[in-house]
N, C-alpha and C positions, 0 to 999 in steps of 0.2 A: 334557374335564375339566382339561386343562392350564391353561386360563384361570383356573379356580377355584383351582387350586393356586397360581398366580401371585398372585392376589388375596389369598389367605390369607397368603402369605409377606409381601406388602406391608403388610397390616394388622398382622401380628406385628411387623414392623420399625418401623412407626409407634408401636406401643405401647411397644416397647423404648426408643425415643428420646423418650418422653413427648410425642408429637405426635398421638396418636390423638384424634379429635374425635367428638362425639356431639351430637345435637339435644336441646336443653333445653326443657322445657315451662314457659313463664313467662307470666303474665297481669298486665296492669296492674291496680293496686289503687287507691290514692288518688294524688293529685298527687305525683310524685317517688318513688313506691313501687311495688313489684311483688310478686306472690305467687310464692315459690319453695319448692317442696316443702311447700306449705301455710302457709308463714310469710311475713308482710309484711316485706320488706327495703327499705332505701334503694336505689333502682335507679340504679346508676352505669354501666350497660351498654347503655342505649338511646341512640337519636339524637333523642329527643324534646326538643330543645334549648330550646323555649319552654314546655314543660310543658303541652301541649295535649291529650295523649293521655287524660288523666283529667279534663279540664275538662268536667264534665257540663252546666254551664250553657251553654257554647258549643254542645255537641252538641244540647241541647234547643232552643236557638234555631234551629239549622238544621233539626231535625226538624219544628219547628212550621211550617216553610215547605213541607215535602215533601207533595206531593199523593198521596193514596192511590188516586187514579183511575188505573187501568192505561192509560187513554188519554193521560195526561200523560207524554210521552216524555222530558221533562227529567230524570225520576227513574227511568228504566228501569234494570234490574239487569244488562243486557248490551247491548253494541253489535252483537253477532252478525255482525260483518263487519270487514274491514280498512278503514282510512281511505280508501283509493283506490277502494273499492267503495261500500258503503252505511253504513259505520261512522262516517263523518265528521259526526256529529250537531251541532246548533247550539251545544251547550255548548263544543265545541272552539274555535269562532270567538270566542265571548265570552271564554274564558279567555286565548286568545292575544292578543286585543286589550288586555285588562287588563295582561298582562305586558309587552306592547310599549310601552304608555304609561308604565309604571314605568321603563323603560330608555331613554326619550327617543325614542319613536315608532320603535323598531326592529321588525323582523319576528321572529316567534316560531313555533317548531314544537314541538308537544307529543308526547312519546313515552310508552311504557308504563313505562319505568324508566330510572334513570341508567345501568344496564348496557346497556340497549338503545341509549341515546344514544352511549355511548363505544365500544361494539363496532361501531357502524355508521357513525359520522361519518368517521373516518379512511379506512376501506376505500372509502367513496364518493368521497373527495376525492383520495387519494394512491394511487400505484401504483409499479411498477418504474420507476426513473429519478428518483424523488423522494426527499427526505430528511426524516426525522422526528427532531427533537431532543426527548428525553423526560427529564424529571426522574427520577432513579434510584428515587425512592420513590413515584412515581405509582401510583395504584390499579390493581389487576389488570385491570379492565375497559379502562383506557387502554392498558396493555401489550398486551392481547389484540387490541384494535382496530388498534394500530400493526403488530403482527405479521401480522394478516390482510390488511393493505393491500398487502403485497408490496414496500413502499418500504424503503429502507435506514434502519434504526433505530439511532440513536446515543444512549446514555443519559448525560447529564451528571451529575456529582456533585451530591448533594442541595443545592439552593439555592446552588450554586456558579456564579454567573453569569460569572465570569472563565473558568471551564472551558467553559461554554456558548459564550462568544464565541470561544474558541480553536477549538472545533469548527466554528462558523459560518464563521469567517474561512478556515479550511482547506478546508472542504467545499462551501460554498454554490456556488461557480462550477462544480462538477462535476455539479450536479443541476438538473433542470428547475424544480421547485417545492420550497420549504423550509417546513416546519411546526415551530412550537415549541408544545409542549403541557405544561401543568402543572396541578396542583391549586392552589387558593388557600390553603385551610386543610388541612393534611395530617392525615389521620384517625388515624394512629398516633403521631405525635410532637407534634401540636398546634401546629406552627410554621406561619408564614405567609409566602407568597411575596411578593417585591418586584415587584409588577406594573408599577410605573413603570419599573424597570430593564428588564424584559422587553419593555415597549412600545418603549423606546429601541432595543433590539436588533432587534426586529421591523422598525422603520423603517430602521435602518442596513443590514440584510441582506435587506430586501424579503421578509420571511417572513410566513406566516400564523400568527397567534397564537390559540390555543385555550386557554381557562381553565375548569377544572371547579370550580364553586363549590358543590358538593354540601353541604359541611359549613359553608359560610358564608352561604348564602342564608337570609334571615330573621333571621340572627344579627348581621350587621354592616351598617353603612351607615345613613344617616338613615331610609330607608324599608325597610330590610332587603334591599337588592339585593346585598349582599355586600361582599367586599374591593374589588372593582372600583369600587364606589361610594365606599367609605371612602377609597380612594387616588386617586379622581378620574380613572379611566382607562376608563370605560365605552366611550367612543367610539373608543378605540384598540384594542379587542379584537375580533377578527373573529368569534369564536364564544364565547359564554358559556354553559356548561352548568349548569343548576340542577336540583335534585331536589325533589320534593314529599313524599317519605317520611320526611323528617327533621324540620326545624323546622316544616313545614306540617302534619305529622301526617296525611298523606294517602298517595296512591300516584301514581307517574308521574314524569315529568321533562320538561324543555324545553330548547331551545337558542335563544339570542337572537343574531340576525345581521341581515344586510341581505336584501332581498327576492330578489336574484339568487341568493344562497347558498341561501335557503330553497327556491326553486323547483328548484334543482339537486338538493338532498337529497330532495325529494319524488319525484323521478324516479329517483334512483340509490341511495338508502339502503335496503339490504335488510332491516335490522331494523325499519324503519318500514313498508315495503311489504308484507312477508309475515307480518304478525301481526294478530290481532284487536284492534280499537281498545278503549280504556278504556271502561268502562260510563258512561253518562250520569250516574248517581248519583254516581260517583266524581269526575267532572269538575265537577259542580255543587258538591260539598263542597269541592273545591280552590278554586274561584272564591270561595266564601263565606269560607273561612279566609284566603285571600290578602288580602282587604280588611281583615280584623282584624289580620293580621301587619304590614301596612304602618304601623300606628299604635302598635305595641308597643315604643316607645322605652324606656320605663322597664324593661320586662322585659329588653331587650338590655343596658342599663346594669347591671342587677342581676346578670345572668349573668356579665358581665365582671368585676365586683367579687368575686363568689364564686370565680371562677377565680384571681384574683390572691391572694385569701386562702388558698386551698388550696395553691397553688404555693409561696407564701411560707412556709407552715407546714411543707411537706415539706422545703424547703431549710434552714429553721431547725433541723430535726431530723436534718440530714445525710443525707437521702435523695437519690437521684439522679433528677432529672426534667429536662424540657426543654420547649421551646415557649413560647408566650405567649398561646394562645387558650383556648377554653372546654373543650378536651380536654386533660386533664392526665395524662400517663403517669408511672408509677413504674417505673423501669428496674431489672431484677433480674438479667439475664444468662442464667442457666441455666433450662431448662424446669422442672426439679424445684422450684426456688425459687419460680417464678411460680405453679405449680400449688398448692404448699403454702400460700403466702400468700393466694391467692384463696380457698382453702377456709377458712382461718382468718378472713378478713374476712367471708365469708358466715355463719360461725358467730357472728360479732360483730354481725350485722345489716346488713352492707354487701354488696350484690349486685354482684360483679365476677367476671370469668372471666379465666383466663390467656390472654394473647396470645402465640403462639409462632410460630416459623418454620413454613412459608414466608411467613406473613402479615407478619412483620417479619424483618430480617436475622438470621442465625445469631449467637448470643451476646448478643442484645438482648431476650430474653423479658421480659415485663412484665405488670403489671396496668394498666388504663387507666380513669381516672375521667372519664366523659362526663357533664358537669354539665347541669342544666336550670334554667330560670328559676323553676321551682316549688319549688326547694330554698331552704334558709335557712342562715344562719351557724351555727346549732346543728347542722345536718347536716354542715357542714365540720368542726366540733369532734368529731362522732361518728367521722368518717373518721380524723382525726388521733389521737384517743384509742384507736381500735381498732388502729391501727398500733403 
């Protein structure tokens, strides 16, 4: 019973610090809106960046293709095995080939989730005697993967590439292999990495560069390949991680790399080897949506303009914000302020939740507006007037 007493004590402590979390039941309603406690609210808390979750026409187009014949394995509801056994169904090859062509005939490996990708890639590649340089605000999955690898992990100040170079210059000669890993669009601050500078540091210090484009894939670049495409550095990045559960409105993730790296991960990456493959139905939906997303230039432009409008409106009203992307944080500082404002905004018709430590650094609690291309300038006015 000592364990349960310890757990109760920890839960009480979280509640006292206004950090206790709970699962919320939310369902998509119409484009850009969700049902919260029976009320339709403007949904500023999803990662549905292109507004596809409630696009019934898109879903009907896909379902019209779906065969109801159980013998048609392209739309089976389970793969029933890992990819290294019998779960590597033909849909995987088709999806990986489509993605590879988007990135200039690179090799691609699909995973079950972005967390699977990030928690597995570094432990497969790095070990004791190696160095991992990690942006201080990288996602928890990246931090977990780095720690699991057994390599020496050094975290450079957020987007401070002079600090990163200091670390590289001092430490690279001491280690066998050096890895630099970053997000491209940071999910809590909405700011964007300078991938050109990172590519230069990779070349100068003979490092392996890994970029997580989870919040950029589908949203940036001419065909939606992300910040790496927008900044013209696709060929300079060793591994580009993308996810399907955000802008693509699906499930799963992938890594873009060369064929040698792909073959190595197939043999060494535990989060790929020891998990059941994605269902053929899911992979088929991802392939279908991918073709649509590549052409959604107007949606990407609209989303960027909405973000500029909202960020400018916050600054004009003397609110504290940061970043330059489609994720717009409103910094509040203390947990109590963030919780109170989130509740007030929900009462006013805007669905947001408080973002608190340890998700963000202590003293930087906030509400975060995650915009989607299905929203309008009227929606931005609603947010600002509610504030």
